[in-house]
All heavy atoms as TSV, in Angstrom:
chain	resi	resn	atom	element	x	y	z
A	1	MET	N	N	6.371	25.820	4.584
A	1	MET	CA	C	6.995	26.557	3.471
A	1	MET	C	C	7.547	27.897	3.922
A	1	MET	O	O	7.927	28.740	3.094
A	1	MET	CB	C	5.911	26.808	2.366
A	1	MET	CG	C	5.306	25.528	1.793
A	1	MET	SD	S	6.513	24.517	0.914
A	1	MET	CE	C	6.678	25.385	-0.591
A	2	GLN	N	N	7.610	28.129	5.238
A	2	GLN	CA	C	8.045	29.477	5.710
A	2	GLN	C	C	9.411	29.820	5.280
A	2	GLN	O	O	9.737	31.029	5.152
A	2	GLN	CB	C	7.933	29.501	7.242
A	2	GLN	CG	C	8.807	28.586	7.961
A	2	GLN	CD	C	8.578	28.577	9.441
A	2	GLN	OE1	O	8.025	29.537	9.961
A	2	GLN	NE2	N	8.993	27.500	10.158
A	3	GLY	N	N	10.287	28.872	5.029
A	3	GLY	CA	C	11.661	29.223	4.585
A	3	GLY	C	C	11.723	29.543	3.117
A	3	GLY	O	O	12.554	30.347	2.675
A	4	LEU	N	N	10.828	29.019	2.331
A	4	LEU	CA	C	10.823	29.215	0.872
A	4	LEU	C	C	9.975	30.403	0.479
A	4	LEU	O	O	10.425	31.198	-0.337
A	4	LEU	CB	C	10.363	27.959	0.204
A	4	LEU	CG	C	10.377	27.937	-1.311
A	4	LEU	CD1	C	11.842	28.168	-1.830
A	4	LEU	CD2	C	9.868	26.611	-1.856
A	5	ILE	N	N	8.843	30.505	1.017
A	5	ILE	CA	C	7.904	31.592	0.596
A	5	ILE	C	C	7.768	32.527	1.837
A	5	ILE	O	O	6.799	32.537	2.509
A	5	ILE	CB	C	6.545	31.013	0.146
A	5	ILE	CG1	C	6.790	29.923	-0.889
A	5	ILE	CG2	C	5.645	32.103	-0.369
A	5	ILE	CD1	C	5.552	29.160	-1.299
A	6	LYS	N	N	8.785	33.314	2.033
A	6	LYS	CA	C	8.892	34.121	3.246
A	6	LYS	C	C	7.837	35.200	3.394
A	6	LYS	O	O	7.256	35.365	4.451
A	6	LYS	CB	C	10.311	34.712	3.319
A	6	LYS	CG	C	11.382	33.733	3.419
A	6	LYS	CD	C	12.767	34.314	3.347
A	6	LYS	CE	C	13.788	33.198	3.379
A	6	LYS	NZ	N	15.123	33.708	3.098
A	7	ALA	N	N	7.585	35.928	2.328
A	7	ALA	CA	C	6.595	36.988	2.422
A	7	ALA	C	C	5.180	36.434	2.734
A	7	ALA	O	O	4.463	37.017	3.554
A	7	ALA	CB	C	6.579	37.811	1.082
A	8	ASP	N	N	4.842	35.347	2.087
A	8	ASP	CA	C	3.534	34.723	2.375
A	8	ASP	C	C	3.462	34.271	3.837
A	8	ASP	O	O	2.474	34.489	4.515
A	8	ASP	CB	C	3.307	33.508	1.504
A	8	ASP	CG	C	3.026	33.906	0.069
A	8	ASP	OD1	O	2.918	35.080	-0.243
A	8	ASP	OD2	O	2.977	32.972	-0.804
A	9	HIS	N	N	4.562	33.661	4.309
A	9	HIS	CA	C	4.567	33.138	5.719
A	9	HIS	C	C	4.386	34.360	6.686
A	9	HIS	O	O	3.587	34.240	7.612
A	9	HIS	CB	C	5.909	32.453	6.001
A	9	HIS	CG	C	6.151	32.207	7.444
A	9	HIS	ND1	N	5.383	31.313	8.188
A	9	HIS	CD2	C	7.020	32.712	8.332
A	9	HIS	CE1	C	5.781	31.276	9.429
A	9	HIS	NE2	N	6.806	32.163	9.506
A	10	GLN	N	N	5.069	35.429	6.423
A	10	GLN	CA	C	4.953	36.631	7.297
A	10	GLN	C	C	3.503	37.100	7.359
A	10	GLN	O	O	2.970	37.470	8.407
A	10	GLN	CB	C	5.933	37.673	6.905
A	10	GLN	CG	C	7.382	37.363	7.243
A	10	GLN	CD	C	8.367	38.375	6.617
A	10	GLN	OE1	O	7.977	39.196	5.812
A	10	GLN	NE2	N	9.622	38.180	6.933
A	11	PHE	N	N	2.921	37.234	6.149
A	11	PHE	CA	C	1.519	37.714	6.071
A	11	PHE	C	C	0.577	36.769	6.833
A	11	PHE	O	O	-0.278	37.216	7.599
A	11	PHE	CB	C	1.115	37.823	4.611
A	11	PHE	CG	C	-0.279	38.276	4.432
A	11	PHE	CD1	C	-0.544	39.633	4.419
A	11	PHE	CD2	C	-1.321	37.372	4.253
A	11	PHE	CE1	C	-1.909	40.071	4.272
A	11	PHE	CE2	C	-2.650	37.805	4.090
A	11	PHE	CZ	C	-2.907	39.142	4.094
A	12	TYR	N	N	0.679	35.461	6.553
A	12	TYR	CA	C	-0.229	34.500	7.183
A	12	TYR	C	C	-0.078	34.522	8.688
A	12	TYR	O	O	-1.064	34.467	9.451
A	12	TYR	CB	C	0.051	33.060	6.689
A	12	TYR	CG	C	-0.265	32.881	5.210
A	12	TYR	CD1	C	0.323	31.844	4.520
A	12	TYR	CD2	C	-1.193	33.669	4.536
A	12	TYR	CE1	C	0.092	31.609	3.168
A	12	TYR	CE2	C	-1.443	33.447	3.202
A	12	TYR	CZ	C	-0.818	32.429	2.535
A	12	TYR	OH	O	-1.082	32.176	1.229
A	13	LYS	N	N	1.124	34.560	9.158
A	13	LYS	CA	C	1.402	34.591	10.590
A	13	LYS	C	C	0.863	35.857	11.245
A	13	LYS	O	O	0.191	35.805	12.271
A	13	LYS	CB	C	2.927	34.461	10.845
A	13	LYS	CG	C	3.261	34.201	12.320
A	13	LYS	CD	C	4.679	33.856	12.463
A	13	LYS	CE	C	4.969	33.560	13.955
A	13	LYS	NZ	N	6.327	33.105	14.134
A	14	LYS	N	N	1.076	37.009	10.629
A	14	LYS	CA	C	0.608	38.309	11.128
A	14	LYS	C	C	-0.868	38.368	11.236
A	14	LYS	O	O	-1.473	38.895	12.215
A	14	LYS	CB	C	1.143	39.402	10.256
A	14	LYS	CG	C	0.697	40.823	10.734
A	14	LYS	CD	C	1.252	41.893	9.777
A	14	LYS	CE	C	0.792	43.272	10.220
A	14	LYS	NZ	N	1.283	44.311	9.298
A	15	HIS	N	N	-1.564	37.809	10.234
A	15	HIS	CA	C	-3.034	37.845	10.170
A	15	HIS	C	C	-3.718	36.619	10.757
A	15	HIS	O	O	-4.950	36.516	10.707
A	15	HIS	CB	C	-3.466	38.092	8.756
A	15	HIS	CG	C	-3.094	39.412	8.257
A	15	HIS	ND1	N	-1.889	39.688	7.610
A	15	HIS	CD2	C	-3.773	40.627	8.299
A	15	HIS	CE1	C	-1.820	40.966	7.316
A	15	HIS	NE2	N	-2.996	41.584	7.694
A	16	GLY	N	N	-2.970	35.694	11.334
A	16	GLY	CA	C	-3.575	34.506	11.977
A	16	GLY	C	C	-4.289	33.630	11.032
A	16	GLY	O	O	-5.321	33.028	11.346
A	17	ILE	N	N	-3.797	33.485	9.801
A	17	ILE	CA	C	-4.467	32.728	8.758
A	17	ILE	C	C	-4.192	31.249	8.798
A	17	ILE	O	O	-4.989	30.425	8.419
A	17	ILE	CB	C	-4.186	33.262	7.319
A	17	ILE	CG1	C	-4.686	34.688	7.275
A	17	ILE	CG2	C	-4.718	32.419	6.281
A	17	ILE	CD1	C	-4.381	35.415	5.981
A	18	TYR	N	N	-3.054	30.847	9.425
A	18	TYR	CA	C	-2.715	29.436	9.514
A	18	TYR	C	C	-3.829	28.725	10.261
A	18	TYR	O	O	-4.218	29.096	11.330
A	18	TYR	CB	C	-1.402	29.211	10.282
A	18	TYR	CG	C	-0.181	29.548	9.415
A	18	TYR	CD1	C	0.773	30.382	9.878
A	18	TYR	CD2	C	0.002	28.924	8.177
A	18	TYR	CE1	C	1.914	30.629	9.144
A	18	TYR	CE2	C	1.124	29.181	7.431
A	18	TYR	CZ	C	2.054	30.015	7.895
A	18	TYR	OH	O	3.186	30.321	7.154
A	19	ASP	N	N	-4.350	27.609	9.693
A	19	ASP	CA	C	-5.486	26.910	10.289
A	19	ASP	C	C	-5.110	25.471	10.661
A	19	ASP	O	O	-5.971	24.646	10.849
A	19	ASP	CB	C	-6.694	26.968	9.351
A	19	ASP	CG	C	-6.457	26.319	8.050
A	19	ASP	OD1	O	-5.316	25.974	7.719
A	19	ASP	OD2	O	-7.441	26.095	7.333
A	20	PHE	N	N	-3.863	25.176	10.622
A	20	PHE	CA	C	-3.419	23.813	11.007
A	20	PHE	C	C	-2.073	23.922	11.672
A	20	PHE	O	O	-1.342	24.889	11.477
A	20	PHE	CB	C	-3.361	22.905	9.795
A	20	PHE	CG	C	-2.540	23.442	8.659
A	20	PHE	CD1	C	-1.186	23.229	8.526
A	20	PHE	CD2	C	-3.119	24.268	7.686
A	20	PHE	CE1	C	-0.418	23.743	7.552
A	20	PHE	CE2	C	-2.366	24.804	6.613
A	20	PHE	CZ	C	-1.012	24.530	6.573
A	21	PRO	N	N	-1.685	22.960	12.534
A	21	PRO	CA	C	-0.432	23.023	13.261
A	21	PRO	C	C	0.763	22.959	12.315
A	21	PRO	O	O	0.763	22.194	11.344
A	21	PRO	CB	C	-0.483	21.819	14.174
A	21	PRO	CG	C	-1.759	21.108	13.956
A	21	PRO	CD	C	-2.487	21.810	12.866
A	22	GLN	N	N	1.757	23.722	12.650
A	22	GLN	CA	C	2.986	23.787	11.890
A	22	GLN	C	C	4.147	23.373	12.747
A	22	GLN	O	O	5.068	24.056	12.991
A	22	GLN	CB	C	3.254	25.209	11.358
A	22	GLN	CG	C	2.182	25.770	10.486
A	22	GLN	CD	C	2.107	25.043	9.158
A	22	GLN	OE1	O	3.121	24.824	8.515
A	22	GLN	NE2	N	0.925	24.614	8.801
A	23	LYS	N	N	4.072	22.102	13.254
A	23	LYS	CA	C	5.080	21.680	14.228
A	23	LYS	C	C	5.998	20.566	13.680
A	23	LYS	O	O	6.643	19.851	14.451
A	23	LYS	CB	C	4.393	21.124	15.508
A	23	LYS	CG	C	3.483	22.164	16.123
A	23	LYS	CD	C	4.216	23.367	16.621
A	23	LYS	CE	C	3.240	24.336	17.306
A	23	LYS	NZ	N	3.758	25.644	17.523
A	24	GLN	N	N	6.064	20.391	12.400
A	24	GLN	CA	C	6.947	19.394	11.809
A	24	GLN	C	C	8.340	20.020	11.711
A	24	GLN	O	O	8.735	20.566	10.713
A	24	GLN	CB	C	6.409	18.993	10.471
A	24	GLN	CG	C	5.039	18.337	10.489
A	24	GLN	CD	C	4.481	18.088	9.139
A	24	GLN	OE1	O	5.046	18.530	8.121
A	24	GLN	NE2	N	3.438	17.327	9.045
A	25	LYS	N	N	9.143	19.798	12.774
A	25	LYS	CA	C	10.447	20.476	12.875
A	25	LYS	C	C	11.378	20.122	11.744
A	25	LYS	O	O	12.080	20.970	11.210
A	25	LYS	CB	C	11.053	20.173	14.199
A	25	LYS	CG	C	10.309	20.799	15.356
A	25	LYS	CD	C	10.998	20.557	16.686
A	25	LYS	CE	C	10.125	20.973	17.835
A	25	LYS	NZ	N	9.964	22.338	18.035
A	26	LYS	N	N	11.388	18.864	11.308
A	26	LYS	CA	C	12.257	18.433	10.232
A	26	LYS	C	C	11.823	19.179	8.926
A	26	LYS	O	O	12.696	19.690	8.204
A	26	LYS	CB	C	12.164	16.940	10.023
A	26	LYS	CG	C	13.101	16.398	8.974
A	26	LYS	CD	C	13.008	14.904	8.832
A	26	LYS	CE	C	13.936	14.375	7.762
A	26	LYS	NZ	N	13.806	12.934	7.592
A	27	ARG	N	N	10.605	19.241	8.654
A	27	ARG	CA	C	10.070	19.898	7.457
A	27	ARG	C	C	10.401	21.403	7.512
A	27	ARG	O	O	10.802	21.977	6.500
A	27	ARG	CB	C	8.550	19.678	7.320
A	27	ARG	CG	C	7.882	20.293	6.082
A	27	ARG	CD	C	8.405	19.710	4.816
A	27	ARG	NE	N	8.373	18.267	4.783
A	27	ARG	CZ	C	7.515	17.485	4.101
A	27	ARG	NH1	N	6.610	18.102	3.380
A	27	ARG	NH2	N	7.607	16.218	4.175
A	28	ILE	N	N	10.247	22.021	8.682
A	28	ILE	CA	C	10.555	23.447	8.827
A	28	ILE	C	C	12.005	23.674	8.516
A	28	ILE	O	O	12.352	24.632	7.771
A	28	ILE	CB	C	10.191	23.918	10.232
A	28	ILE	CG1	C	8.669	23.929	10.379
A	28	ILE	CG2	C	10.779	25.311	10.489
A	28	ILE	CD1	C	8.214	24.157	11.831
A	29	LEU	N	N	12.904	22.849	9.042
A	29	LEU	CA	C	14.315	23.010	8.780
A	29	LEU	C	C	14.648	22.823	7.276
A	29	LEU	O	O	15.449	23.549	6.744
A	29	LEU	CB	C	15.176	21.994	9.604
A	29	LEU	CG	C	15.286	22.333	11.113
A	29	LEU	CD1	C	15.921	21.197	11.843
A	29	LEU	CD2	C	16.075	23.639	11.305
A	30	GLN	N	N	14.009	21.838	6.660
A	30	GLN	CA	C	14.240	21.635	5.221
A	30	GLN	C	C	13.843	22.822	4.430
A	30	GLN	O	O	14.567	23.270	3.517
A	30	GLN	CB	C	13.422	20.366	4.767
A	30	GLN	CG	C	13.961	19.037	5.186
A	30	GLN	CD	C	13.022	17.917	4.843
A	30	GLN	OE1	O	11.836	18.076	4.657
A	30	GLN	NE2	N	13.568	16.759	4.716
A	31	MET	N	N	12.683	23.392	4.719
A	31	MET	CA	C	12.195	24.540	3.991
A	31	MET	C	C	13.077	25.808	4.204
A	31	MET	O	O	13.316	26.603	3.336
A	31	MET	CB	C	10.748	24.834	4.284
A	31	MET	CG	C	9.797	23.836	3.712
A	31	MET	SD	S	9.817	23.834	1.866
A	31	MET	CE	C	10.577	22.278	1.577
A	32	LYS	N	N	13.621	25.934	5.456
A	32	LYS	CA	C	14.476	27.082	5.704
A	32	LYS	C	C	15.805	26.902	4.940
A	32	LYS	O	O	16.341	27.899	4.436
A	32	LYS	CB	C	14.718	27.191	7.207
A	32	LYS	CG	C	13.543	27.723	7.951
A	32	LYS	CD	C	13.867	28.088	9.375
A	32	LYS	CE	C	12.583	28.656	10.029
A	32	LYS	NZ	N	12.854	29.720	10.908
A	33	LEU	N	N	16.282	25.679	4.859
A	33	LEU	CA	C	17.508	25.393	4.053
A	33	LEU	C	C	17.259	25.715	2.596
A	33	LEU	O	O	18.084	26.388	1.949
A	33	LEU	CB	C	17.941	23.950	4.216
A	33	LEU	CG	C	19.150	23.537	3.341
A	33	LEU	CD1	C	20.379	24.343	3.762
A	33	LEU	CD2	C	19.397	22.058	3.524
A	34	VAL	N	N	16.116	25.289	2.045
A	34	VAL	CA	C	15.779	25.630	0.694
A	34	VAL	C	C	15.689	27.083	0.461
A	34	VAL	O	O	16.155	27.644	-0.522
A	34	VAL	CB	C	14.499	24.867	0.230
A	34	VAL	CG1	C	13.989	25.379	-1.090
A	34	VAL	CG2	C	14.725	23.357	0.212
A	35	GLY	N	N	15.022	27.750	1.449
A	35	GLY	CA	C	14.881	29.205	1.355
A	35	GLY	C	C	16.236	29.920	1.344
A	35	GLY	O	O	16.467	30.859	0.585
A	36	ALA	N	N	17.171	29.417	2.165
A	36	ALA	CA	C	18.533	30.017	2.212
A	36	ALA	C	C	19.261	29.796	0.913
A	36	ALA	O	O	19.927	30.684	0.406
A	36	ALA	CB	C	19.312	29.480	3.382
A	37	LEU	N	N	19.091	28.579	0.347
A	37	LEU	CA	C	19.743	28.306	-0.935
A	37	LEU	C	C	19.154	29.170	-2.051
A	37	LEU	O	O	19.869	29.664	-2.915
A	37	LEU	CB	C	19.571	26.830	-1.274
A	37	LEU	CG	C	20.436	25.877	-0.454
A	37	LEU	CD1	C	20.010	24.433	-0.800
A	37	LEU	CD2	C	21.859	26.053	-0.676
A	38	MET	N	N	17.846	29.411	-2.037
A	38	MET	CA	C	17.177	30.194	-3.020
A	38	MET	C	C	17.549	31.682	-2.924
A	38	MET	O	O	17.295	32.426	-3.861
A	38	MET	CB	C	15.665	30.057	-2.948
A	38	MET	CG	C	15.181	28.636	-3.378
A	38	MET	SD	S	15.663	28.193	-5.047
A	38	MET	CE	C	14.699	29.342	-5.991
A	39	ALA	N	N	18.169	32.089	-1.835
A	39	ALA	CA	C	18.606	33.477	-1.712
A	39	ALA	C	C	19.937	33.717	-2.442
A	39	ALA	O	O	20.278	34.872	-2.663
A	39	ALA	CB	C	18.775	33.799	-0.217
A	40	VAL	N	N	20.576	32.623	-2.860
A	40	VAL	CA	C	21.820	32.794	-3.600
A	40	VAL	C	C	21.479	33.027	-5.067
A	40	VAL	O	O	20.856	32.147	-5.689
A	40	VAL	CB	C	22.703	31.508	-3.440
A	40	VAL	CG1	C	23.973	31.602	-4.252
A	40	VAL	CG2	C	23.005	31.250	-1.979
A	41	PRO	N	N	21.944	34.104	-5.671
A	41	PRO	CA	C	21.557	34.452	-7.050
A	41	PRO	C	C	21.857	33.366	-8.054
A	41	PRO	O	O	21.082	33.110	-8.973
A	41	PRO	CB	C	22.354	35.729	-7.355
A	41	PRO	CG	C	22.573	36.364	-5.987
A	41	PRO	CD	C	22.724	35.192	-5.056
A	42	SER	N	N	23.008	32.705	-7.985
A	42	SER	CA	C	23.376	31.666	-8.954
A	42	SER	C	C	22.397	30.484	-8.894
A	42	SER	O	O	22.054	29.921	-9.893
A	42	SER	CB	C	24.823	31.247	-8.810
A	42	SER	OG	O	25.027	30.673	-7.517
A	43	ILE	N	N	22.028	30.139	-7.665
A	43	ILE	CA	C	21.054	29.051	-7.536
A	43	ILE	C	C	19.665	29.445	-7.981
A	43	ILE	O	O	18.954	28.712	-8.587
A	43	ILE	CB	C	21.016	28.550	-6.052
A	43	ILE	CG1	C	22.389	27.956	-5.739
A	43	ILE	CG2	C	19.903	27.541	-5.811
A	43	ILE	CD1	C	22.569	27.470	-4.317
A	44	GLN	N	N	19.313	30.738	-7.684
A	44	GLN	CA	C	18.021	31.233	-8.213
A	44	GLN	C	C	17.910	31.121	-9.732
A	44	GLN	O	O	16.905	30.709	-10.309
A	44	GLN	CB	C	17.852	32.732	-7.880
A	44	GLN	CG	C	17.414	33.046	-6.494
A	44	GLN	CD	C	17.305	34.529	-6.248
A	44	GLN	OE1	O	17.555	35.375	-7.141
A	44	GLN	NE2	N	16.883	34.905	-5.055
A	45	LYS	N	N	19.013	31.486	-10.367
A	45	LYS	CA	C	19.030	31.458	-11.838
A	45	LYS	C	C	18.816	30.022	-12.355
A	45	LYS	O	O	18.085	29.753	-13.299
A	45	LYS	CB	C	20.356	32.022	-12.394
A	45	LYS	CG	C	20.387	32.237	-13.807
A	45	LYS	CD	C	21.673	32.932	-14.260
A	45	LYS	CE	C	21.710	33.143	-15.761
A	45	LYS	NZ	N	22.926	33.844	-16.162
A	46	LYS	N	N	19.510	29.064	-11.729
A	46	LYS	CA	C	19.374	27.643	-12.155
A	46	LYS	C	C	17.991	27.123	-11.830
A	46	LYS	O	O	17.422	26.380	-12.664
A	46	LYS	CB	C	20.385	26.810	-11.417
A	46	LYS	CG	C	21.824	27.013	-11.953
A	46	LYS	CD	C	22.793	26.093	-11.207
A	46	LYS	CE	C	24.210	26.301	-11.639
A	46	LYS	NZ	N	25.164	25.495	-10.929
A	47	ALA	N	N	17.441	27.475	-10.690
A	47	ALA	CA	C	16.164	26.899	-10.256
A	47	ALA	C	C	14.994	27.511	-10.984
A	47	ALA	O	O	13.953	26.891	-11.161
A	47	ALA	CB	C	16.009	27.115	-8.735
A	48	LYS	N	N	15.123	28.788	-11.442
A	48	LYS	CA	C	14.044	29.547	-12.063
A	48	LYS	C	C	13.453	28.785	-13.273
A	48	LYS	O	O	12.236	28.648	-13.367
A	48	LYS	CB	C	14.483	30.909	-12.474
A	48	LYS	CG	C	13.399	31.790	-12.929
A	48	LYS	CD	C	13.879	33.197	-13.236
A	48	LYS	CE	C	12.742	34.125	-13.612
A	48	LYS	NZ	N	13.217	35.415	-13.944
A	49	GLY	N	N	14.305	28.261	-14.106
A	49	GLY	CA	C	13.807	27.507	-15.283
A	49	GLY	C	C	13.174	26.192	-14.972
A	49	GLY	O	O	12.368	25.694	-15.726
A	50	LYS	N	N	13.494	25.640	-13.807
A	50	LYS	CA	C	13.022	24.289	-13.512
A	50	LYS	C	C	11.840	24.283	-12.566
A	50	LYS	O	O	11.224	23.268	-12.320
A	50	LYS	CB	C	14.121	23.438	-12.897
A	50	LYS	CG	C	15.253	23.242	-13.861
A	50	LYS	CD	C	16.342	22.350	-13.317
A	50	LYS	CE	C	17.450	22.260	-14.294
A	50	LYS	NZ	N	18.119	20.994	-14.325
A	51	MET	N	N	11.482	25.476	-12.053
A	51	MET	CA	C	10.438	25.606	-11.047
A	51	MET	C	C	9.091	25.127	-11.628
A	51	MET	O	O	8.387	24.340	-10.993
A	51	MET	CB	C	10.333	27.020	-10.509
A	51	MET	CG	C	9.689	27.098	-9.216
A	51	MET	SD	S	10.484	26.169	-7.987
A	51	MET	CE	C	11.222	27.495	-7.030
A	52	ASN	N	N	8.712	25.621	-12.781
A	52	ASN	CA	C	7.432	25.215	-13.415
A	52	ASN	C	C	7.407	23.716	-13.677
A	52	ASN	O	O	6.389	23.074	-13.435
A	52	ASN	CB	C	7.160	25.950	-14.730
A	52	ASN	CG	C	6.748	27.374	-14.462
A	52	ASN	OD1	O	6.348	27.783	-13.402
A	52	ASN	ND2	N	6.843	28.199	-15.487
A	53	GLU	N	N	8.545	23.195	-14.116
A	53	GLU	CA	C	8.616	21.775	-14.417
A	53	GLU	C	C	8.387	20.953	-13.115
A	53	GLU	O	O	7.635	19.988	-13.117
A	53	GLU	CB	C	10.031	21.475	-14.902
A	53	GLU	CG	C	10.222	20.197	-15.646
A	53	GLU	CD	C	11.616	20.091	-16.235
A	53	GLU	OE1	O	12.023	20.943	-16.998
A	53	GLU	OE2	O	12.311	19.165	-15.836
A	54	ALA	N	N	8.949	21.388	-11.993
A	54	ALA	CA	C	8.790	20.677	-10.750
A	54	ALA	C	C	7.367	20.798	-10.199
A	54	ALA	O	O	6.811	19.835	-9.659
A	54	ALA	CB	C	9.752	21.258	-9.722
A	55	ILE	N	N	6.783	21.949	-10.377
A	55	ILE	CA	C	5.429	22.158	-9.825
A	55	ILE	C	C	4.363	21.416	-10.708
A	55	ILE	O	O	3.450	20.788	-10.194
A	55	ILE	CB	C	5.113	23.659	-9.782
A	55	ILE	CG1	C	5.947	24.351	-8.747
A	55	ILE	CG2	C	3.613	23.879	-9.552
A	55	ILE	CD1	C	5.884	25.865	-8.779
A	56	LEU	N	N	4.572	21.474	-12.002
A	56	LEU	CA	C	3.547	20.936	-12.917
A	56	LEU	C	C	3.751	19.418	-13.235
A	56	LEU	O	O	2.872	18.799	-13.753
A	56	LEU	CB	C	3.494	21.718	-14.231
A	56	LEU	CG	C	3.116	23.158	-14.046
A	56	LEU	CD1	C	3.234	23.915	-15.345
A	56	LEU	CD2	C	1.748	23.319	-13.440
A	57	GLY	N	N	4.942	18.929	-12.955
A	57	GLY	CA	C	5.329	17.568	-13.237
A	57	GLY	C	C	4.296	16.535	-12.814
A	57	GLY	O	O	3.895	15.617	-13.636
A	58	PRO	N	N	3.822	16.537	-11.614
A	58	PRO	CA	C	2.821	15.559	-11.139
A	58	PRO	C	C	1.512	15.571	-11.939
A	58	PRO	O	O	0.782	14.561	-12.010
A	58	PRO	CB	C	2.598	15.914	-9.723
A	58	PRO	CG	C	3.764	16.673	-9.278
A	58	PRO	CD	C	4.226	17.393	-10.498
A	59	TYR	N	N	1.220	16.703	-12.594
A	59	TYR	CA	C	-0.019	16.829	-13.308
A	59	TYR	C	C	0.091	16.529	-14.774
A	59	TYR	O	O	-0.864	16.550	-15.514
A	59	TYR	CB	C	-0.618	18.228	-13.127
A	59	TYR	CG	C	-0.819	18.585	-11.668
A	59	TYR	CD1	C	0.095	19.391	-10.998
A	59	TYR	CD2	C	-1.870	18.069	-10.980
A	59	TYR	CE1	C	-0.074	19.687	-9.685
A	59	TYR	CE2	C	-2.052	18.326	-9.605
A	59	TYR	CZ	C	-1.136	19.183	-8.955
A	59	TYR	OH	O	-1.333	19.423	-7.621
A	60	GLU	N	N	1.298	16.251	-15.248
A	60	GLU	CA	C	1.546	16.048	-16.650
A	60	GLU	C	C	0.754	14.859	-17.209
A	60	GLU	O	O	0.174	14.944	-18.311
A	60	GLU	CB	C	3.072	15.821	-16.891
A	60	GLU	CG	C	3.430	15.774	-18.342
A	60	GLU	CD	C	4.893	15.732	-18.579
A	60	GLU	OE1	O	5.703	16.127	-17.701
A	60	GLU	OE2	O	5.308	15.248	-19.674
A	61	LYS	N	N	0.684	13.793	-16.468
A	61	LYS	CA	C	-0.047	12.601	-16.897
A	61	LYS	C	C	-1.560	12.930	-17.092
A	61	LYS	O	O	-2.158	12.555	-18.136
A	61	LYS	CB	C	0.097	11.457	-15.893
A	61	LYS	CG	C	-0.523	10.191	-16.307
A	61	LYS	CD	C	-0.264	9.112	-15.237
A	61	LYS	CE	C	-0.947	7.784	-15.611
A	61	LYS	NZ	N	-0.774	6.805	-14.593
A	62	VAL	N	N	-2.090	13.686	-16.162
A	62	VAL	CA	C	-3.519	14.043	-16.261
A	62	VAL	C	C	-3.770	14.894	-17.485
A	62	VAL	O	O	-4.722	14.716	-18.221
A	62	VAL	CB	C	-3.965	14.798	-14.978
A	62	VAL	CG1	C	-5.417	15.290	-15.122
A	62	VAL	CG2	C	-3.812	13.886	-13.786
A	63	VAL	N	N	-2.865	15.892	-17.712
A	63	VAL	CA	C	-3.008	16.770	-18.889
A	63	VAL	C	C	-2.862	15.948	-20.198
A	63	VAL	O	O	-3.674	16.180	-21.098
A	63	VAL	CB	C	-1.951	17.892	-18.822
A	63	VAL	CG1	C	-1.930	18.671	-20.099
A	63	VAL	CG2	C	-2.181	18.816	-17.626
A	64	GLN	N	N	-1.953	15.044	-20.221
A	64	GLN	CA	C	-1.786	14.228	-21.443
A	64	GLN	C	C	-2.996	13.395	-21.651
A	64	GLN	O	O	-3.435	13.182	-22.806
A	64	GLN	CB	C	-0.522	13.372	-21.292
A	64	GLN	CG	C	0.759	14.158	-21.381
A	64	GLN	CD	C	0.900	14.991	-22.628
A	64	GLN	OE1	O	0.541	14.602	-23.727
A	64	GLN	NE2	N	1.422	16.176	-22.443
A	65	GLN	N	N	-3.579	12.826	-20.621
A	65	GLN	CA	C	-4.802	12.072	-20.761
A	65	GLN	C	C	-5.957	12.890	-21.261
A	65	GLN	O	O	-6.758	12.523	-22.087
A	65	GLN	CB	C	-5.199	11.393	-19.447
A	65	GLN	CG	C	-4.320	10.225	-19.072
A	65	GLN	CD	C	-4.746	9.593	-17.761
A	65	GLN	OE1	O	-5.461	10.220	-16.954
A	65	GLN	NE2	N	-4.163	8.437	-17.477
A	66	ALA	N	N	-6.013	14.120	-20.787
A	66	ALA	CA	C	-7.144	15.050	-21.209
A	66	ALA	C	C	-6.995	15.414	-22.638
A	66	ALA	O	O	-7.982	15.510	-23.372
A	66	ALA	CB	C	-7.147	16.318	-20.301
A	67	LYS	N	N	-5.763	15.621	-23.079
A	67	LYS	CA	C	-5.505	15.967	-24.476
A	67	LYS	C	C	-5.865	14.824	-25.403
A	67	LYS	O	O	-6.348	15.002	-26.499
A	67	LYS	CB	C	-4.044	16.378	-24.721
A	67	LYS	CG	C	-3.696	17.747	-24.181
A	67	LYS	CD	C	-2.229	18.064	-24.458
A	67	LYS	CE	C	-1.900	19.427	-23.984
A	67	LYS	NZ	N	-0.485	19.752	-24.237
A	68	GLY	N	N	-5.570	13.606	-24.932
A	68	GLY	CA	C	-5.868	12.417	-25.752
A	68	GLY	C	C	-7.312	11.930	-25.658
A	68	GLY	O	O	-7.676	11.047	-26.405
A	69	GLY	N	N	-8.034	12.573	-24.784
A	69	GLY	CA	C	-9.464	12.153	-24.666
A	69	GLY	C	C	-9.711	10.998	-23.789
A	69	GLY	O	O	-10.827	10.510	-23.603
A	70	ASN	N	N	-8.673	10.482	-23.128
A	70	ASN	CA	C	-8.815	9.366	-22.212
A	70	ASN	C	C	-9.379	9.856	-20.918
A	70	ASN	O	O	-8.831	10.815	-20.340
A	70	ASN	CB	C	-7.456	8.645	-21.959
A	70	ASN	CG	C	-6.890	8.021	-23.213
A	70	ASN	OD1	O	-7.663	7.746	-24.158
A	70	ASN	ND2	N	-5.580	7.819	-23.251
A	71	GLN	N	N	-10.428	9.218	-20.409
A	71	GLN	CA	C	-10.978	9.642	-19.127
A	71	GLN	C	C	-10.980	8.428	-18.225
A	71	GLN	O	O	-11.423	7.347	-18.628
A	71	GLN	CB	C	-12.396	10.148	-19.288
A	71	GLN	CG	C	-12.455	11.496	-20.024
A	71	GLN	CD	C	-13.887	11.956	-20.141
A	71	GLN	OE1	O	-14.846	11.283	-19.829
A	71	GLN	NE2	N	-14.071	13.147	-20.655
A	72	LYS	N	N	-10.499	8.628	-17.032
A	72	LYS	CA	C	-10.495	7.558	-16.020
A	72	LYS	C	C	-11.057	8.043	-14.690
A	72	LYS	O	O	-11.001	9.161	-14.358
A	72	LYS	CB	C	-9.111	7.010	-15.768
A	72	LYS	CG	C	-8.681	6.181	-16.939
A	72	LYS	CD	C	-7.345	5.485	-16.594
A	72	LYS	CE	C	-6.966	4.580	-17.756
A	72	LYS	NZ	N	-5.777	3.849	-17.493
């Protein structure tokens, strides 16, 4: 996530907090591309409203089940 969450990456790297290998070159390039795109103000504006949706989307089914009282 070093391309997307730059400040966190710098902090973790400086303080030696990373505890697993970060050698997935394709993933690193993808995140740097996303980070570069997110630096563009017009893209930031479009993405800002959809960020919560993207992050919380996978959990929506679990939340709906909890609201309905269904437990699995």
